[in-house]
Phi, psi and omega in degrees: 000124183277146177247131180128179181293137183261328181229183186296320181294318177297321179297317179296319178296321178297316179296320183292317186259011182296323183261002179288140178237136182240131180229101182245058181297324181292332177285327182291333183254013182297322178235126180290137183301323181296319179293321179296315179295323177296316179296320178295320178295316178299317180296315182293323178295316179297318180295318178298318179295322179293321178294318178298315179297320178298318179295318178296318180294319177299315180296317179298314180295321178296318178294320179295318178294323179295324179287332185271357183289135176243118181272135177239145178292142180269167179292331182292319182288333180286335182286336183270000000 
């Protein structure tokens, strides 16, 4: 895989922006890393708890449905 401009337009863009310098220090400090990591940890903990709760609820409903099943003889079994 080649790195660099592939066609004429890309070459012109590289020449045009080669000397441009961008300094966005205020954007880099817009969100403190500790707060971002804390928010990500809180979200992941909440998501893990929701998945666990969903699994428990599914298992409970499956067990409840299994207890409520009423089996009836079918016509096929009566013929034999």
